[in-house]
C-alpha positions as CSV (number, residue, x, y, z in Angstrom):
1,G,2.1,-22.3,-33.9
2,W,5.8,-23.2,-33.2
3,W,6.5,-22.9,-37.0
4,A,4.8,-19.5,-37.0
5,W,6.5,-18.0,-34.0
6,S,10.0,-19.2,-35.6
7,Q,9.0,-17.4,-38.9
8,L,8.1,-14.4,-37.1
9,D,11.3,-14.5,-35.0
10,Q,13.3,-14.8,-38.2
11,L,11.6,-12.2,-40.0
12,A,12.0,-9.8,-37.0
13,L,15.6,-10.5,-37.1
14,D,15.9,-9.6,-40.5
15,A,14.2,-6.2,-40.2
16,T,16.8,-5.4,-37.9
17,S,18.4,-1.9,-38.7
18,P,22.0,-2.5,-39.8
19,T,23.2,0.6,-38.1
20,T,21.5,1.0,-34.6
21,G,20.9,-2.7,-34.0
22,V,17.3,-2.0,-33.2
23,V,14.7,-4.4,-34.1
24,T,12.0,-2.4,-36.5
25,P,8.5,-3.9,-36.2
26,T,7.1,-4.0,-39.7
27,F,3.6,-5.4,-41.0
28,I,5.8,-8.3,-42.8
29,A,7.5,-9.2,-39.6
30,Y,3.7,-10.3,-38.1
31,L,2.3,-11.6,-41.6
32,P,3.1,-15.2,-41.2
33,T,1.5,-15.2,-37.7
34,M,-1.3,-13.2,-38.7
35,L,-2.2,-15.7,-41.4
36,Y,-1.9,-18.7,-39.3
37,F,-4.2,-17.3,-36.9
38,L,-6.5,-16.2,-39.6
39,V,-7.1,-19.8,-40.9
40,R,-7.3,-21.2,-37.0
41,L,-9.9,-18.1,-36.8
42,V,-12.2,-19.3,-39.5
43,L,-11.9,-23.0,-38.2
44,L,-12.4,-22.6,-34.7
45,L,-14.4,-19.5,-34.5
46,P,-15.8,-20.3,-31.1
47,R,-12.0,-20.0,-29.5
48,V,-11.6,-16.4,-30.9
49,V,-11.3,-15.4,-27.3
50,H,-8.4,-17.8,-26.9
51,L,-6.5,-16.9,-30.1
52,A,-6.7,-13.2,-29.8
53,A,-5.2,-13.5,-26.4
54,I,-2.5,-15.7,-27.7
55,Y,-1.8,-13.5,-30.5
56,F,-1.7,-10.5,-28.4
57,S,0.6,-12.1,-26.0
58,M,3.1,-13.1,-29.0
59,A,2.7,-9.4,-30.1
60,L,3.9,-7.9,-26.7
61,V,6.9,-10.4,-26.5
62,A,7.9,-10.0,-29.8
63,F,9.9,-6.7,-29.6
64,E,11.0,-5.6,-26.1
65,S,12.1,-2.6,-25.1
66,T,12.6,-0.3,-22.0
67,T,11.9,2.9,-23.9
68,S,9.3,4.5,-25.8
69,D,10.1,7.9,-27.6
70,G,13.3,7.8,-26.1
71,I,11.6,8.1,-22.8
72,Y,12.4,5.3,-20.1
73,E,9.5,3.2,-18.9
74,G,7.4,5.5,-20.9
75,L,4.3,5.0,-23.3
76,P,3.7,6.1,-27.0
77,R,0.6,8.5,-26.9
78,W,-1.5,6.4,-29.5
79,P,-2.4,2.7,-29.3
80,S,-0.4,0.2,-31.6
81,L,0.3,-3.5,-31.7
82,S,4.1,-3.0,-32.9
83,T,5.5,-2.6,-29.5
84,P,4.9,-3.7,-26.2
85,T,4.1,-0.4,-24.5
86,G,1.7,0.4,-27.6
87,C,-0.1,-2.7,-26.8
88,L,-0.4,-1.6,-23.1
89,R,-1.6,1.7,-24.6
90,S,-4.2,-0.2,-26.3
91,L,-5.1,-1.9,-23.1
92,D,-5.2,1.7,-21.3
93,W,-7.7,3.0,-23.8
94,F,-9.9,-0.2,-23.6
95,G,-9.6,0.2,-19.7
96,T,-10.6,4.0,-20.0
97,V,-13.9,2.9,-21.9
98,V,-14.7,0.1,-19.7
99,F,-14.4,2.2,-16.6
100,A,-16.3,4.9,-17.9
101,M,-19.2,2.6,-18.7
102,S,-19.1,1.4,-15.4
103,G,-19.0,4.8,-13.6
104,S,-22.0,6.0,-16.0
105,L,-24.0,2.8,-14.9
106,T,-23.4,3.6,-11.3
107,A,-24.5,7.0,-11.6
108,A,-27.5,6.5,-13.6
109,S,-28.7,3.8,-11.3
110,S,-28.0,6.3,-8.4
111,G,-30.6,9.0,-9.8
112,A,-27.9,11.4,-12.0
113,D,-28.9,12.6,-15.1
114,L,-26.8,12.7,-18.4
115,H,-24.6,15.3,-17.3
116,G,-23.8,13.5,-14.0
117,C,-23.4,10.2,-15.7
118,I,-20.9,11.7,-18.1
119,L,-19.3,13.3,-15.4
120,V,-19.0,10.6,-12.8
121,G,-17.9,8.3,-15.9
122,T,-15.3,10.4,-16.8
123,I,-14.0,10.7,-13.5
124,T,-13.8,7.1,-12.9
125,A,-12.0,6.5,-15.9
126,V,-9.3,9.1,-15.1
127,G,-9.9,10.1,-11.8
128,G,-7.1,7.6,-10.4
129,G,-4.2,8.9,-12.6
130,T,-5.2,12.5,-11.9
131,L,-5.0,11.8,-8.1
132,R,-1.7,9.9,-8.6
133,D,-0.4,12.9,-10.5
134,A,-1.3,15.6,-8.3
135,L,-0.9,14.1,-4.9
136,V,2.0,11.9,-5.4
137,L,4.2,12.8,-8.3
138,N,3.5,16.4,-8.4
139,H,2.8,16.4,-12.0
140,T,0.5,18.1,-14.4
141,P,-2.5,15.5,-14.8
142,S,-2.1,13.3,-17.7
143,W,-5.2,14.3,-19.5
144,V,-4.2,18.2,-19.7
145,E,-1.9,16.9,-22.4
146,E,-3.5,13.7,-23.6
147,W,-7.0,15.3,-24.0
148,E,-8.3,12.2,-26.1
149,Y,-8.9,10.2,-22.9
150,L,-11.4,13.0,-21.7
151,V,-13.2,12.8,-25.2
152,L,-13.1,9.1,-25.0
153,S,-14.2,8.7,-21.5
154,A,-17.2,11.0,-22.1
155,F,-18.3,9.3,-25.3
156,A,-18.4,5.9,-23.6
157,A,-20.4,7.4,-20.9
158,T,-22.9,9.1,-23.2
159,V,-23.4,6.3,-25.2
160,T,-24.0,3.9,-22.2
161,V,-26.5,6.1,-20.9
162,Y,-28.5,6.0,-24.4
163,W,-27.6,2.4,-25.0
164,W,-27.8,0.1,-21.9
165,H,-31.6,-0.1,-21.3
166,R,-31.6,-1.3,-25.2
167,I,-29.8,-4.6,-24.2
168,Q,-31.6,-7.5,-22.9
169,S,-30.8,-8.6,-19.4
170,G,-29.0,-12.0,-19.2
171,Q,-28.6,-12.4,-22.9
172,P,-25.5,-13.6,-24.4
173,F,-24.0,-10.8,-26.0
174,W,-20.7,-12.2,-27.8
175,M,-19.2,-15.6,-27.4
176,G,-21.8,-16.7,-24.7
177,L,-20.8,-13.8,-22.1
178,T,-23.4,-11.4,-21.2
179,L,-23.0,-7.9,-21.2
180,K,-25.7,-6.9,-18.9
181,A,-26.7,-9.3,-16.0
182,L,-30.0,-10.4,-15.1
183,D,-30.3,-8.0,-12.5
184,G,-29.6,-5.3,-14.8
185,G,-26.0,-4.6,-13.5
186,E,-22.9,-5.5,-15.4
187,G,-22.3,-9.0,-17.1
188,D,-19.5,-11.1,-17.8
189,L,-18.1,-9.1,-20.1
190,M,-18.0,-6.1,-18.3
191,Q,-16.2,-8.1,-15.6
192,W,-13.6,-9.4,-17.9
193,G,-12.9,-5.8,-19.3
194,D,-12.6,-4.4,-16.0
195,A,-10.3,-6.9,-14.7
196,I,-8.0,-6.0,-17.8
197,G,-8.3,-2.3,-17.0
198,V,-7.3,-3.1,-13.7
199,G,-4.2,-4.6,-14.4
200,A,-3.1,-2.0,-17.6
201,F,-3.8,0.7,-15.2
202,A,-1.8,-0.9,-12.3
203,V,0.9,-1.4,-14.5
204,I,1.0,2.2,-16.1
205,G,0.8,3.7,-12.3
206,A,3.9,1.6,-11.4
207,M,5.7,2.7,-14.7
208,N,4.8,6.7,-14.0
209,G,6.4,6.1,-10.4
210,I,9.7,4.3,-11.9
211,R,9.7,7.4,-14.5
212,A,9.4,9.8,-11.7
213,S,12.3,7.9,-9.8
214,Q,10.1,7.1,-6.7
215,P,10.8,4.0,-4.3
216,I,9.3,0.6,-5.3
217,V,6.7,1.5,-2.4
218,V,5.4,4.5,-4.0
219,S,5.6,3.2,-7.3
220,A,3.5,0.4,-6.1
221,L,1.1,3.0,-4.6
222,C,1.1,4.9,-7.7
223,G,-0.2,1.6,-9.4
224,V,-3.1,1.4,-6.7
225,M,-4.0,4.6,-7.2
226,T,-4.3,4.6,-11.0
227,A,-6.6,1.4,-10.8
228,T,-8.9,2.3,-7.9
229,F,-8.9,5.8,-6.8
230,G,-11.2,6.9,-9.8
231,G,-13.8,4.5,-8.5
232,M,-13.2,5.7,-4.8
233,V,-14.0,9.2,-6.0
234,R,-17.1,8.0,-7.9
235,D,-18.5,6.5,-4.9
236,V,-17.9,9.5,-2.7
237,L,-19.7,11.5,-5.2
238,L,-22.9,9.3,-5.1
239,H,-23.0,8.6,-1.4
240,R,-22.1,5.0,-1.7
241,P,-20.2,3.0,0.4
242,V,-16.6,3.2,-0.8
243,R,-16.0,-0.2,-2.8
244,I,-12.5,-0.6,-1.9
245,L,-12.7,0.3,1.6
246,H,-16.0,-2.2,2.4
247,P,-16.3,-5.8,2.0
248,Y,-19.6,-5.5,0.1
249,A,-18.0,-6.0,-2.9
250,D,-15.4,-8.6,-4.0
251,T,-11.6,-8.2,-3.6
252,Y,-10.3,-5.2,-5.8
253,A,-7.5,-3.1,-4.3
254,S,-5.1,-5.7,-3.2
255,I,-5.4,-7.2,-6.4
256,A,-4.5,-4.0,-8.3
257,L,-1.5,-3.9,-5.6
258,A,-0.5,-7.6,-6.9
259,S,-0.3,-6.5,-10.3
260,A,1.7,-3.4,-10.0
261,G,3.9,-5.1,-7.2
262,S,4.6,-8.1,-9.8
263,Y,5.9,-5.5,-12.5
264,L,7.9,-3.6,-10.1
265,A,9.5,-7.0,-8.5
266,M,10.5,-8.0,-12.3
267,Q,11.7,-4.6,-13.2
268,A,14.0,-4.7,-10.0
269,V,15.8,-8.0,-11.1
270,P,18.6,-7.4,-13.9
271,A,17.6,-10.5,-15.6
272,F,14.0,-9.4,-16.2
273,R,14.7,-5.5,-16.9
274,P,15.1,-5.9,-20.9
275,F,11.9,-7.7,-21.1
276,Q,9.5,-5.3,-20.7
277,G,6.8,-7.2,-22.9
278,S,7.2,-9.9,-20.7
279,R,6.7,-7.9,-17.5
280,I,3.8,-6.3,-18.9
281,L,1.7,-9.2,-20.0
282,L,2.5,-11.3,-16.8
283,S,1.3,-8.4,-14.4
284,V,-1.7,-7.7,-16.4
285,M,-2.4,-11.7,-16.1
286,V,-2.1,-11.5,-12.3
287,A,-4.7,-9.0,-12.4
288,V,-7.2,-10.7,-14.8
289,V,-6.3,-14.2,-13.1
290,L,-6.9,-12.6,-9.6
291,R,-10.0,-10.5,-10.2
292,H,-11.9,-13.6,-12.2
293,Q,-11.1,-15.7,-9.1
294,A,-12.5,-12.8,-6.8
295,W,-15.7,-12.2,-8.4
296,S,-16.6,-15.8,-9.6
297,K,-15.6,-17.3,-5.7
298,G,-16.7,-14.0,-3.8
299,W,-13.2,-13.4,-2.3
300,R,-13.4,-11.0,0.6
301,L,-10.5,-9.6,2.8
302,P,-11.0,-10.1,6.6
303,Y,-13.5,-8.0,8.3
304,W,-15.3,-7.5,11.5
305,D,-18.9,-8.7,11.5
306,V,-20.2,-5.4,12.8
307,V,-23.9,-4.3,13.0
308,Q,-25.0,-2.8,9.5
309,V,-26.0,0.2,10.2
310,M,-22.9,1.4,12.2
311,V,-21.2,1.1,9.0
312,Y,-23.4,2.9,6.8
313,D,-24.8,5.4,9.2
314,N,-23.1,8.7,9.9
315,Q,-24.6,9.0,13.2
316,D,-22.7,8.3,16.4
317,P,-23.5,4.8,17.7
318,R,-24.2,6.0,21.1
319,N,-26.8,8.4,19.7
320,L,-28.2,5.0,17.7
321,A,-28.3,3.4,21.3
322,M,-30.4,5.9,22.9
323,K,-32.8,6.2,20.0
324,K,-33.3,2.4,20.5
325,T,-34.0,3.0,23.9
326,I,-36.4,5.8,23.5
327,S,-38.2,3.6,20.7
328,D,-38.6,0.7,23.3
329,G,-40.3,3.1,25.8
330,N,-37.7,2.4,28.2
331,L,-35.8,5.9,28.8
332,S,-37.1,7.4,32.0
333,D,-34.8,9.5,34.7
334,T,-34.1,6.2,36.4
335,N,-32.4,4.1,33.6
336,T,-29.8,6.2,32.6
337,D,-27.3,4.0,33.4
338,D,-28.9,1.2,31.3
339,T,-28.9,3.7,28.4
340,C,-25.4,4.2,28.6
341,T,-24.7,0.4,29.0
342,S,-26.8,-0.5,25.7
343,A,-24.5,2.3,23.7
344,N,-21.4,0.6,25.3
345,D,-22.7,-2.8,24.3
346,L,-23.7,-1.4,20.9
347,L,-20.1,-0.2,20.3
348,R,-18.3,-3.4,21.6
349,V,-20.2,-5.2,19.2
């Protein structure tokens, strides 16, 4: 591994432009590492996930740049593995597919038809960035120009609707990981994919805030919105409890904040500023590690242990207390005070 890295580093230096001094990523610069890991892949196939992660990490840190196509903290339009921002764009596309699949599954399980599944899946994938651009940065939504995100989201949602029921629940899909859980929901692969998507979206949102010259707090908010607000709109459309606001699901939004905050913190340190690939890698890993801990250990933020019906019912709690009193047969002209007392007790729970 060290030999492959040294060869990669040396060939990258050899590929440096003599006029600009900018490292030019070329296929030959990656060839030794690719050959090395190809041999490892053949010999140790069960570790393909670890090997792919190692190679992807090396690709991220091999060529460092704070610009993309001349744009500070920008991204190329199309995915690639030749630059850190190109790798991040690849993760962005991957996260878009996973989010669209998740949104489509949620819509289908809520009774939506094909059109509803496609619409909700697309909103889940691109809704966070849309709200970020429209509400905070006062920009045209990115998918207006980069329309491929709409096509990608709609395609992923459509395939999910027609394909999901063909997958056997609880059966290993790839490398011993399940795509579909025993209860028919999202399996381990979807959870890991969602974790990667959260990290990538949070970093991209933070980068958009930096590029718009926003304060660090606003840039962190941009990261959280990009990673979580699409799911928030999904839950509102489907009349579900909003995931990032309720404790019925594991910790989510705060992990997106941690990922975006770690990127912004490293970007604010002059010593880290030239190493964009390292910032991207570490920030995405923060989200992946924390999300894994959250779903495997059931992490929740502190919350009040209130009556369930008060959380999910839109009615006034005092009216609920009145209904309970009526159903118990205790309502009369002489027990109005008792009814009020019951309502107040319910409000205090």
